[in-house]
TIMIDO-307668 format. One record per atom (N, C-alpha, C, O): atom name; y, z negated, x negated; chain; residue number from 1. Coordinates in pm, whole numbers, plus 50000, padded with zeros to 5 digits. Layout:
<pts>
PT   atom       v       w       u   mol   seq
PT     CA       Y       Z       X     A   NUM
...
</pts>
This chain:
<pts>
PT   atom       v       w       u   mol   seq
PT      N   38863   67913   93036     A     1
PT     CA   38954   67956   93104     A     1
PT      C   39053   67996   92999     A     1
PT      O   39051   67963   92880     A     1
PT      N   39124   68055   93048     A     2
PT     CA   39274   68089   92908     A     2
PT      C   39395   68056   93015     A     2
PT      O   39404   68070   93137     A     2
PT      N   39512   67991   92886     A     3
PT     CA   39556   67930   92949     A     3
PT      C   39632   68022   93055     A     3
PT      O   39673   67958   93151     A     3
PT      N   39663   68181   93057     A     4
PT     CA   39745   68271   93120     A     4
PT      C   39622   68268   93274     A     4
PT      O   39654   68325   93378     A     4
PT      N   39520   68211   93263     A     5
PT     CA   39458   68233   93398     A     5
PT      C   39473   68094   93469     A     5
PT      O   39466   68111   93591     A     5
PT      N   39491   67971   93438     A     6
PT     CA   39521   67839   93502     A     6
PT      C   39580   67846   93623     A     6
PT      O   39636   67945   93669     A     6
PT      N   39568   67725   93684     A     7
PT     CA   39679   67753   93831     A     7
PT      C   39750   67693   93794     A     7
PT      O   39708   67594   93734     A     7
PT      N   39896   67710   93804     A     8
PT     CA   39992   67639   93773     A     8
PT      C   40013   67524   93900     A     8
PT      O   39971   67538   94015     A     8
PT      N   40094   67401   93841     A     9
PT     CA   40105   67306   93931     A     9
PT      C   40206   67293   94016     A     9
PT      O   40304   67313   93944     A     9
PT      N   40267   67260   94180     A    10
PT     CA   40371   67261   94220     A    10
PT      C   40392   67106   94220     A    10
PT      O   40292   67045   94184     A    10
PT      N   40500   67029   94253     A    11
PT     CA   40538   66927   94274     A    11
PT      C   40443   66871   94461     A    11
PT      O   40416   66929   94566     A    11
PT      N   40428   66764   94420     A    12
PT     CA   40294   66710   94520     A    12
PT      C   40157   66733   94517     A    12
PT      O   40076   66654   94567     A    12
PT      N   40122   66857   94452     A    13
PT     CA   39992   66841   94373     A    13
PT      C   39922   66763   94291     A    13
PT      O   39982   66704   94202     A    13
PT      N   39825   66752   94301     A    14
PT     CA   39723   66603   94267     A    14
PT      C   39634   66673   94144     A    14
PT      O   39610   66794   94144     A    14
PT      N   39601   66610   94070     A    15
PT     CA   39513   66588   93918     A    15
PT      C   39459   66492   93940     A    15
PT      O   39483   66392   94008     A    15
PT      N   39337   66540   93845     A    16
PT     CA   39228   66410   93885     A    16
PT      C   39170   66371   93704     A    16
PT      O   39162   66453   93612     A    16
PT      N   39142   66249   93701     A    17
PT     CA   39067   66241   93517     A    17
PT      C   38960   66150   93572     A    17
PT      O   38940   66115   93688     A    17
PT      N   38897   66120   93461     A    18
PT     CA   38795   66048   93493     A    18
PT      C   38817   65875   93376     A    18
PT      O   38783   65863   93259     A    18
PT      N   38858   65809   93435     A    19
PT     CA   38808   65689   93358     A    19
PT      C   38752   65612   93344     A    19
PT      O   38751   65550   93450     A    19
PT      N   38698   65568   93279     A    20
PT     CA   38556   65455   93246     A    20
PT      C   38615   65330   93330     A    20
PT      O   38731   65288   93338     A    20
PT      N   38526   65296   93374     A    21
PT     CA   38563   65165   93480     A    21
PT      C   38603   65150   93601     A    21
PT      O   38572   65079   93696     A    21
PT      N   38720   65278   93565     A    22
PT     CA   38763   65316   93699     A    22
PT      C   38722   65394   93814     A    22
PT      O   38711   65365   93933     A    22
PT      N   38704   65495   93754     A    23
PT     CA   38623   65609   93823     A    23
PT      C   38691   65741   93780     A    23
PT      O   38715   65794   93672     A    23
PT      N   38712   65775   93917     A    24
PT     CA   38797   65911   93895     A    24
PT      C   38962   65850   93987     A    24
PT      O   38987   65804   94098     A    24
PT      N   39060   65891   93832     A    25
PT     CA   39195   65829   93878     A    25
PT      C   39306   65979   93912     A    25
PT      O   39317   66086   93853     A    25
PT      N   39375   65920   94038     A    26
PT     CA   39453   66011   94115     A    26
PT      C   39552   66011   94074     A    26
PT      O   39607   65901   94061     A    26
PT      N   39648   66177   94018     A    27
PT     CA   39791   66155   94008     A    27
PT      C   39860   66257   94050     A    27
PT      O   39823   66367   94091     A    27
PT      N   39983   66205   94033     A    28
PT     CA   40014   66304   94149     A    28
PT      C   40157   66388   94070     A    28
PT      O   40203   66329   93973     A    28
PT      N   40202   66479   94097     A    29
PT     CA   40305   66601   94059     A    29
PT      C   40440   66557   94112     A    29
PT      O   40480   66554   94228     A    29
PT      N   40494   66529   94013     A    30
PT     CA   40671   66454   94098     A    30
PT      C   40748   66541   93992     A    30
PT      O   40865   66503   94004     A    30
PT      N   40746   66625   93908     A    31
PT     CA   40812   66698   93839     A    31
PT      C   40799   66775   93767     A    31
PT      O   40685   66780   93721     A    31
PT      N   40902   66884   93712     A    32
PT     CA   40825   66976   93599     A    32
PT      C   40943   67002   93504     A    32
PT      O   41049   66972   93558     A    32
PT      N   40955   67048   93378     A    33
PT     CA   41013   67056   93277     A    33
PT      C   40959   67191   93242     A    33
PT      O   40837   67206   93252     A    33
PT      N   41060   67327   93185     A    34
PT     CA   41003   67434   93158     A    34
PT      C   41112   67444   93036     A    34
PT      O   41228   67405   93033     A    34
PT      N   41014   67525   92914     A    35
PT     CA   41107   67530   92804     A    35
PT      C   41065   67669   92791     A    35
PT      O   40954   67691   92838     A    35
PT      N   41125   67766   92740     A    36
PT     CA   41022   67898   92743     A    36
PT      C   40939   67936   92813     A    36
PT      O   40954   67918   92934     A    36
PT      N   40803   68011   92755     A    37
PT     CA   40687   68012   92851     A    37
PT      C   40623   67853   92830     A    37
PT      O   40503   67862   92855     A    37
PT      N   40637   67794   92815     A    38
PT     CA   40594   67632   92846     A    38
PT      C   40653   67550   92951     A    38
PT      O   40770   67519   92974     A    38
PT      N   40491   67506   93039     A    39
PT     CA   40566   67392   93139     A    39
PT      C   40499   67299   93094     A    39
PT      O   40385   67292   93047     A    39
PT      N   40612   67201   93120     A    40
PT     CA   40561   67047   93127     A    40
PT      C   40567   66978   93266     A    40
PT      O   40668   66978   93336     A    40
PT      N   40438   66911   93301     A    41
PT     CA   40442   66872   93439     A    41
PT      C   40459   66714   93434     A    41
PT      O   40386   66661   93350     A    41
PT      N   40527   66642   93494     A    42
PT     CA   40550   66513   93520     A    42
PT      C   40463   66488   93626     A    42
PT      O   40464   66560   93726     A    42
PT      N   40359   66357   93609     A    43
PT     CA   40273   66329   93660     A    43
PT      C   40321   66120   93662     A    43
PT      O   40373   66041   93583     A    43
PT      N   40263   66115   93803     A    44
PT     CA   40246   65966   93811     A    44
PT      C   40140   65905   93899     A    44
PT      O   40115   65937   94015     A    44
PT      N   40071   65796   93813     A    45
PT     CA   39941   65782   93806     A    45
PT      C   39920   65672   93953     A    45
PT      O   39964   65558   93963     A    45
PT      N   39822   65766   94078     A    46
PT     CA   39807   65684   94211     A    46
PT      C   39763   65578   94227     A    46
PT      O   39785   65515   94330     A    46
PT      N   39674   65520   94109     A    47
PT     CA   39528   65411   94116     A    47
PT      C   39590   65346   94000     A    47
PT      O   39493   65357   93925     A    47
PT      N   39666   65296   93938     A    48
PT     CA   39718   65218   93802     A    48
PT      C   39777   65079   93888     A    48
PT      O   39864   65077   93975     A    48
PT      N   39703   64971   93834     A    49
PT     CA   39680   64849   93950     A    49
PT      C   39783   64759   93827     A    49
PT      O   39748   64642   93817     A    49
PT      N   39899   64798   93738     A    50
PT     CA   39905   64653   93649     A    50
PT      C   40013   64669   93701     A    50
PT      O   40082   64705   93605     A    50
PT      N   40095   64668   93810     A    51
PT     CA   40245   64639   93815     A    51
PT      C   40299   64747   93887     A    51
PT      O   40337   64753   94003     A    51
PT      N   40294   64848   93780     A    52
PT     CA   40374   64982   93826     A    52
PT      C   40333   65090   93823     A    52
PT      O   40268   65100   93719     A    52
PT      N   40332   65218   93898     A    53
PT     CA   40243   65346   93810     A    53
PT      C   40313   65405   93722     A    53
PT      O   40436   65418   93722     A    53
PT      N   40220   65448   93625     A    54
PT     CA   40255   65507   93527     A    54
PT      C   40260   65662   93489     A    54
PT      O   40158   65731   93494     A    54
PT      N   40401   65718   93445     A    55
PT     CA   40452   65849   93460     A    55
PT      C   40426   65854   93298     A    55
PT      O   40437   65780   93200     A    55
PT      N   40370   66028   93340     A    56
PT     CA   40313   66104   93230     A    56
PT      C   40346   66252   93185     A    56
PT      O   40304   66339   93262     A    56
PT      N   40396   66284   93104     A    57
PT     CA   40397   66434   93055     A    57
PT      C   40214   66497   93065     A    57
PT      O   40119   66430   93026     A    57
PT      N   40203   66619   93117     A    58
PT     CA   40090   66714   93086     A    58
PT      C   40136   66812   93057     A    58
PT      O   40254   66835   93082     A    58
PT      N   40071   66885   93005     A    59
PT     CA   40058   67016   92969     A    59
PT      C   39932   67143   92976     A    59
PT      O   39820   67095   92957     A    59
PT      N   39932   67277   92996     A    60
PT     CA   39825   67327   92967     A    60
PT      C   39808   67353   92821     A    60
PT      O   39905   67367   92746     A    60
PT      N   39700   67359   92787     A    61
PT     CA   39671   67380   92624     A    61
PT      C   39623   67524   92611     A    61
PT      O   39642   67587   92715     A    61
PT      N   39562   67600   92505     A    62
PT     CA   39538   67696   92505     A    62
PT      C   39393   67766   92542     A    62
PT      O   39342   67878   92530     A    62
PT      N   39352   67615   92602     A    63
PT     CA   39198   67693   92672     A    63
PT      C   39203   67663   92801     A    63
PT      O   39099   67643   92863     A    63
PT      N   39350   67654   92874     A    64
PT     CA   39369   67652   93016     A    64
PT      C   39333   67509   93076     A    64
PT      O   39305   67517   93195     A    64
PT      N   39327   67389   93026     A    65
PT     CA   39315   67277   93055     A    65
PT      C   39433   67179   93054     A    65
PT      O   39511   67186   92958     A    65
PT      N   39451   67106   93132     A    66
PT     CA   39599   67012   93156     A    66
PT      C   39549   66919   93070     A    66
PT      O   39432   66884   93089     A    66
PT      N   39615   66868   92970     A    67
PT     CA   39655   66774   92880     A    67
PT      C   39711   66670   92850     A    67
PT      O   39826   66714   92850     A    67
PT      N   39724   66554   92822     A    68
PT     CA   39786   66465   92790     A    68
PT      C   39923   66492   92714     A    68
PT      O   39902   66586   92637     A    68
PT      N   40040   66455   92706     A    69
PT     CA   40164   66491   92622     A    69
PT      C   40247   66371   92576     A    69
PT      O   40287   66340   92463     A    69
PT      N   40263   66304   92711     A    70
PT     CA   40336   66176   92617     A    70
PT      C   40338   66094   92789     A    70
PT      O   40318   66145   92899     A    70
PT      N   40370   65946   92751     A    71
PT     CA   40431   65850   92866     A    71
PT      C   40551   65893   92905     A    71
PT      O   40604   65983   92840     A    71
PT      N   40605   65845   93001     A    72
PT     CA   40742   65843   93034     A    72
PT      C   40787   65714   93051     A    72
PT      O   40907   65700   93073     A    72
PT      N   40709   65607   93046     A    73
PT     CA   40717   65518   93120     A    73
PT      C   40678   65365   93099     A    73
PT      O   40700   65262   93164     A    73
PT      N   40588   65402   92946     A    74
PT     CA   40541   65312   92891     A    74
PT      C   40567   65126   92866     A    74
PT      O   40677   65083   92831     A    74
PT      N   40508   65080   92878     A    75
PT     CA   40554   64921   92852     A    75
PT      C   40534   64872   92702     A    75
PT      O   40418   64845   92670     A    75
PT      N   40628   64858   92612     A    76
PT     CA   40605   64860   92467     A    76
PT      C   40486   64738   92485     A    76
PT      O   40369   64760   92455     A    76
PT      N   40532   64611   92536     A    77
PT     CA   40461   64474   92519     A    77
PT      C   40308   64487   92576     A    77
PT      O   40212   64416   92547     A    77
PT      N   40314   64584   92654     A    78
PT     CA   40189   64594   92722     A    78
PT      C   40142   64730   92797     A    78
PT      O   40124   64755   92916     A    78
PT      N   40126   64819   92664     A    79
PT     CA   40130   64939   92645     A    79
PT      C   39978   65030   92741     A    79
PT      O   39862   65014   92703     A    79
PT      N   40008   65102   92842     A    80
PT     CA   39912   65184   92939     A    80
PT      C   39868   65302   92846     A    80
PT      O   39749   65319   92821     A    80
PT      N   39954   65374   92799     A    81
PT     CA   39922   65505   92717     A    81
PT      C   39779   65535   92696     A    81
PT      O   39724   65639   92732     A    81
PT      N   39718   65431   92631     A    82
PT     CA   39572   65450   92631     A    82
PT      C   39464   65501   92677     A    82
PT      O   39371   65566   92629     A    82
PT      N   39508   65436   92840     A    83
PT     CA   39460   65483   92999     A    83
PT      C   39419   65626   93016     A    83
PT      O   39323   65689   93060     A    83
PT      N   39549   65651   92954     A    84
PT     CA   39529   65775   93042     A    84
PT      C   39550   65931   92950     A    84
PT      O   39587   66037   92999     A    84
PT      N   39504   65899   92765     A    85
PT     CA   39488   65997   92717     A    85
PT      C   39340   66022   92657     A    85
PT      O   39266   65928   92628     A    85
PT      N   39307   66160   92642     A    86
PT     CA   39156   66183   92611     A    86
PT      C   39120   66306   92720     A    86
PT      O   39153   66424   92710     A    86
PT      N   39064   66262   92795     A    87
PT     CA   38977   66372   92878     A    87
PT      C   39077   66471   92925     A    87
PT      O   39192   66425   92923     A    87
PT      N   39065   66608   92973     A    88
PT     CA   39159   66663   93028     A    88
PT      C   39138   66613   93151     A    88
PT      O   39041   66554   93200     A    88
PT      N   39307   66666   93221     A    89
PT     CA   39285   66653   93389     A    89
PT      C   39203   66744   93478     A    89
PT      O   39144   66843   93433     A    89
PT      N   39200   66714   93583     A    90
PT     CA   39146   66810   93676     A    90
PT      C   39222   66829   93764     A    90
PT      O   39315   66754   93792     A    90
PT      N   39185   66968   93841     A    91
PT     CA   39210   67008   93971     A    91
PT      C   39155   66944   94107     A    91
PT      O   39212   66936   94216     A    91
PT      N   39029   66899   94070     A    92
PT     CA   38957   66836   94183     A    92
PT      C   38911   66708   94116     A    92
PT      O   38931   66670   94000     A    92
PT      N   38850   66654   94210     A    93
PT     CA   38756   66478   94193     A    93
PT      C   38610   66578   94115     A    93
PT      O   38574   66579   93997     A    93
PT      N   38556   66651   94227     A    94
PT     CA   38459   66699   94169     A    94
PT      C   38459   66740   94024     A    94
PT      O   38384   66685   93943     A    94
PT      N   38539   66832   93992     A    95
PT     CA   38568   66841   93848     A    95
PT      C   38567   66776   93747     A    95
PT      O   38491   66785   93650     A    95
PT      N   38690   66676   93773     A    96
PT     CA   38650   66533   93683     A    96
PT      C   38492   66477   93650     A    96
PT      O   38429   66477   93544     A    96
PT      N   38466   66443   93751     A    97
PT     CA   38309   66414   93749     A    97
PT      C   38197   66476   93693     A    97
PT      O   38118   66407   93630     A    97
PT      N   38176   66621   93709     A    98
PT     CA   38113   66717   93646     A    98
PT      C   38127   66713   93520     A    98
PT      O   38028   66690   93451     A    98
PT      N   38229   66731   93473     A    99
PT     CA   38308   66684   93305     A    99
PT      C   38248   66542   93298     A    99
PT      O   38150   66559   93225     A    99
PT      N   38249   66439   93325     A   100
PT     CA   38225   66347   93265     A   100
PT      C   38008   66330   93276     A   100
PT      O   37936   66250   93216     A   100
PT      N   37981   66405   93342     A   101
PT     CA   37869   66413   93358     A   101
PT      C   37814   66453   93240     A   101
PT      O   37747   66383   93164     A   101
PT      N   37859   66626   93222     A   102
PT     CA   37799   66690   93122     A   102
PT      C   37837   66630   92953     A   102
PT      O   37790   66673   92848     A   102
PT      N   37918   66540   92969     A   103
PT     CA   37967   66470   92834     A   103
PT      C   37866   66350   92838     A   103
PT      O   37863   66284   92734     A   103
PT      N   37776   66306   92947     A   104
PT     CA   37689   66184   92951     A   104
PT      C   37536   66252   92916     A   104
PT      O   37442   66193   92863     A   104
PT      N   37540   66419   92969     A   105
PT     CA   37389   66494   92957     A   105
PT      C   37414   66496   92821     A   105
PT      O   37347   66418   92753     A   105
PT      N   37512   66581   92755     A   106
PT     CA   37521   66576   92603     A   106
PT      C   37486   66514   92514     A   106
PT      O   37425   66542   92411     A   106
PT      N   37543   66384   92572     A   107
PT     CA   37561   66246   92455     A   107
PT      C   37353   66178   92491     A   107
PT      O   37290   66129   92397     A   107
PT      N   37310   66188   92584     A   108
PT     CA   37132   66160   92670     A   108
PT      C   37078   66283   92542     A   108
PT      O   37015   66223   92455     A   108
PT      N   37088   66405   92519     A   109
PT     CA   37026   66478   92498     A   109
PT      C   37009   66487   92331     A   109
PT      O   36920   66548   92272     A   109
PT      N   37133   66399   92261     A   110
PT     CA   37188   66424   92158     A   110
PT      C   37072   66290   92101     A   110
PT      O   37000   66293   92001     A   110
PT      N   37087   66176   92205     A   111
PT     CA   37037   66029   92154     A   111
PT      C   36825   66041   92133     A   111
PT      O   36741   65993   92057     A   111
PT      N   36828   66153   92279     A   112
PT     CA   36699   66155   92294     A   112
PT      C   36600   66279   92169     A   112
PT      O   36478   66285   92153     A   112
PT      N   36707   66360   92102     A   113
PT     CA   36689   66403   92017     A   113
PT      C   36647   66313   91856     A   113
PT      O   36570   66321   91760     A   113
PT      N   36721   66254   91892     A   114
PT     CA   36754   66085   91780     A   114
PT      C   36611   66079   91780     A   114
PT      O   36532   66110   91691     A   114
PT      N   36590   66028   91910     A   115
PT     CA   36478   65937   91909     A   115
PT      C   36386   66007   91887     A   115
PT      O   36294   65958   91821     A   115
PT      N   36379   66113   91921     A   116
PT     CA   36207   66179   91908     A   116
PT      C   36213   66190   91745     A   116
PT      O   36105   66162   91691     A   116
PT      N   36300   66219   91673     A   117
PT     CA   36272   66287   91508     A   117
PT      C   36253   66096   91496     A   117
PT      O   36134   66074   91474     A   117
PT      N   36290   66035   91501     A   118
PT     CA   36269   65870   91467     A   118
PT      C   36100   65850   91456     A   118
PT      O   36024   65831   91361     A   118
PT      N   36072   65869   91667     A   119
PT     CA   35941   65874   91685     A   119
PT      C   35828   65934   91616     A   119
PT      O   35714   65891   91601     A   119
PT      N   35901   66085   91562     A   120
PT     CA   35807   66151   91487     A   120
PT      C   35756   66088   91311     A   120
PT      O   35651   66086   91245     A   120
PT      N   35881   66047   91294     A   121
PT     CA   35883   65991   91161     A   121
PT      C   35784   65853   91120     A   121
PT      O   35721   65827   91017     A   121
PT      N   35805   65775   91261     A   122
PT     CA   35698   65678   91270     A   122
PT      C   35546   65675   91227     A   122
PT      O   35471   65625   91144     A   122
PT      N   35550   65822   91411     A   123
PT     CA   35394   65857   91357     A   123
PT      C   35368   65902   91242     A   123
PT      O   35250   65899   91207     A   123
PT      N   35451   65946   91166     A   124
PT     CA   35398   66053   91070     A   124
PT      C   35315   65885   90933     A   124
PT      O   35204   65873   90881     A   124
PT      N   35453   65790   90929     A   125
PT     CA   35406   65681   90864     A   125
PT      C   35279   65608   90911     A   125
PT      O   35215   65565   90814     A   125
PT      N   35208   65573   91058     A   126
PT     CA   35170   65531   91115     A   126
PT      C   35040   65614   91062     A   126
PT      O   34958   65557   90990     A   126
PT      N   35026   65736   91096     A   127
PT     CA   34895   65796   91041     A   127
PT      C   34873   65777   90895     A   127
PT      O   34753   65754   90878     A   127
PT      N   34947   65778   90766     A   128
PT     CA   34965   65738   90679     A   128
PT      C   34921   65617   90635     A   128
PT      O   34850   65614   90534     A   128
PT      N   34947   65531   90685     A   129
PT     CA   34891   65367   90671     A   129
PT      C   34765   65353   90736     A   129
PT      O   34692   65255   90721     A   129
PT      N   34737   65467   90819     A   130
PT     CA   34591   65403   90861     A   130
PT      C   34520   65470   90820     A   130
PT      O   34408   65465   90870     A   130
PT      N   34544   65568   90706     A   131
PT     CA   34454   65667   90644     A   131
PT      C   34472   65577   90536     A   131
PT      O   34358   65569   90491     A   131
PT      N   34533   65517   90479     A   132
PT     CA   34550   65442   90378     A   132
PT      C   34453   65327   90399     A   132
PT      O   34357   65309   90324     A   132
PT      N   34476   65260   90487     A   133
PT     CA   34379   65132   90546     A   133
PT      C   34230   65161   90560     A   133
PT      O   34138   65090   90519     A   133
PT      N   34220   65286   90631     A   134
PT     CA   34071   65339   90643     A   134
PT      C   33992   65364   90474     A   134
PT      O   33879   65324   90444     A   134
PT      N   34082   65434   90391     A   135
PT     CA   34014   65447   90240     A   135
PT      C   34030   65319   90166     A   135
PT      O   33976   65327   90056     A   135
PT      N   34095   65182   90193     A   136
PT     CA   34073   65063   90153     A   136
PT      C   33961   64989   90193     A   136
PT      O   33934   64885   90133     A   136
PT      N   33869   65042   90314     A   137
PT     CA   33774   64957   90422     A   137
PT      C   33643   65028   90366     A   137
PT      O   33525   64995   90350     A   137
PT      N   33721   65145   90345     A   138
PT     CA   33577   65239   90281     A   138
PT      C   33531   65202   90132     A   138
PT      O   33415   65196   90092     A   138
PT      N   33639   65180   90064     A   139
PT     CA   33665   65147   89912     A   139
PT      C   33528   65011   89874     A   139
PT      O   33432   64997   89798     A   139
PT      N   33594   64938   89981     A   140
PT     CA   33521   64781   90048     A   140
PT      C   33416   64808   90063     A   140
PT      O   33333   64747   89996     A   140
PT      N   33380   64888   90139     A   141
PT     CA   33287   64863   90187     A   141
PT      C   33156   64941   90058     A   141
PT      O   33050   64880   90044     A   141
PT      N   33179   65064   89980     A   142
PT     CA   33117   65069   89885     A   142
PT      C   33110   64948   89776     A   142
PT      O   33019   64928   89696     A   142
PT      N   33186   64900   89786     A   143
PT     CA   33173   64788   89668     A   143
PT      C   33090   64689   89705     A   143
PT      O   33010   64640   89625     A   143
PT      N   33101   64649   89835     A   144
PT     CA   32997   64550   89860     A   144
PT      C   32855   64607   89867     A   144
PT      O   32762   64550   89809     A   144
PT      N   32839   64707   89930     A   145
PT     CA   32683   64810   89934     A   145
PT      C   32663   64807   89780     A   145
PT      O   32548   64778   89747     A   145
PT      N   32757   64834   89672     A   146
PT     CA   32695   64858   89528     A   146
PT      C   32658   64743   89464     A   146
PT      O   32583   64750   89367     A   146
PT      N   32720   64585   89523     A   147
PT     CA   32669   64506   89461     A   147
PT      C   32550   64404   89523     A   147
PT      O   32505   64310   89459     A   147
PT      N   32509   64437   89656     A   148
PT     CA   32415   64415   89739     A   148
PT      C   32298   64508   89667     A   148
PT      O   32185   64459   89665     A   148
PT      N   32315   64616   89618     A   149
PT     CA   32223   64707   89563     A   149
PT      C   32159   64652   89433     A   149
PT      O   32047   64691   89401     A   149
PT      N   32266   64514   89316     A   150
PT     CA   32215   64488   89200     A   150
PT      C   32089   64378   89234     A   150
PT      O   32019   64334   89143     A   150
</pts>
């Protein structure tokens, strides 16, 4: 989706992001900042469990996704920003889950492909070893037969 096609947010709207171990996190738009054509939204995490709700800025990137810009109230001694960066923010919980699911599907497919390549290599090595051992066995049988004929 293009940036121009993205839904603009209003104060009180919710956005969502999948956070490992926490599941889908909910954020509420609490303010906005405009500068020329750019709008940044102040959002507050509704699921933070460390004593205060994190507040951060998000904006639309060129792909029409809401992405992290900065923390507004991070604690230097106990930083929280790394929990909120990374994945884009979505307009529904389902979109956040679908995105995370697609990421996992892609990772599984890559891992399966690597394992198939490894398996193919192991099967080839096994076949070569079986042929080699069988040739040694035939050579040994030939030697025993030759010695028996003497």
